[in-house]
N, C-alpha and C positions, 0 to 999 in steps of 0.2 A: 503493499499500501504506500503510496505517496503521502506521506503525512502532511507535507506543504498543501497540495491539493484538498485533503480533507479538513485541513483548517479553513482554507478560503471558503469551502462549501459550509461549513459550520458558521463562520463569520456571516454569510450571506444570509442563512437560515437565521441566525439570533438577532441580527439587525432587523429583520423584518418583524419576526416574532416580538422583539422588546422596544422596538423603535429607537436603536442606539445608531450612533454613526462611529465611524473609524475602526480601527483593529480591536477585536474584542478576544480572541483566541491566540494563544501562543505555543508554539512547539517546547516540549520539555526536553529531557535527557530521552534518548533513543527513540523509540515509536510512542511517545506520549504526547498530550495535547492538554492544556488546561484553558478554560474560559471561565472568566470571573468577573462579575459585576454586581452592583448592589442587588440586583432582581435575582441572581442565580451564581451557582459555583458548580461548574462540570469538569471533571478530569476523566481522559480516555487513555486506553492503551490498546495497542494492536501491532502486529500479531502477539499473541501471549498464549502460553498453555496453563494460565492460572485456574482456567474453568474446565474447559475441555477442548482439546486441539488447538492447533494454531489458527483455526479459522474463527476465532472468537473475539468481537469487540468488547473490551471489559470497559463497563461505566465503574470505574474507581470511585467518583464522589459524583453525587446528583444532589443538588440542594435549589430549591426554589422558594424566594422570599414569601410568595403567596402559593399556599397549598389547595389543593382540590379545586383548581379552576382550568384544569387542562393542559397545561405546560407540559407535563412528563408525557402525557398521552401524545401531543404533538410532536414532541422530540423522538418519541418512539417511532412514529408514522413517518418522520424525516428520514431516521437513521434506515427504516426498512426501504425506502424510496432510494438511497443512495447505495444500498448495500451491493447491488451488482457491480458499480462501479470500482469499489474497493475490495471485493472478494471474500468478505466475511459472512458466515453462514449461521454464526450464532450471535448473540448477544447477551453478556452477563453483567449482572449488578452485583458488585462486591460489598461482602459485609454488610449485609442489609440490616436495617433497624426496623422497629414497628410499623412505621409509616411505609417505609419503601417496602416491605414484605406485603403489605395489604395491596400496595399498587402492582407488585410483582405478581401476585396471586390473581388478581381481576384481570391482567393481561396475559394469563396462561403460561407465565414462567414456572418450571420446576425448581423445588428449592433443594440445593444440594450442600454437602459439607465434605469438598473434597480432600481437605488436610487434617480433620479430626477437629477436635478443639471446639470452642464455643462460637467462633465465626460461621456465618451462613451466607451462601451466595445463592443466587437466583439464574437460572438460565433459560432461554428459548430459542428456538430456531427461527429465522428470520421468516422462512416459508409460513409457519404457524402464526406470527404476527400479520403477515400480509393477508392470510386468510381472513383473521380476526377484523382488520381494518377495510378490506373489501367485502367482507360476508355480512 
């Protein structure tokens, strides 16, 4: 995946969704990307084997100032739309809490604990999300 191109696509989406101007996301170390403003904080990794295989886009942080207004659902829909361009087949939300757990279950994610311990992740196939969004 070209992380620079992903960064540009994410910026375009976030500018439209939140009415921001200028650069929003920044490339981190390796294949990571962070987007942080008052309204949200997002942190992605790809490719990674932290959840399931190396065709997984990991959402390591997802936080919106306003909850339950559709920001997360619209973000997932955007990520499904661009998945063919970047080649990821799964989306994983890492270390889910109570709010993100309910969100993940609502959208058909499976809960997994790949490394044992107390942290829980949620994973879904992009095709499953696509079916949910178009069905």
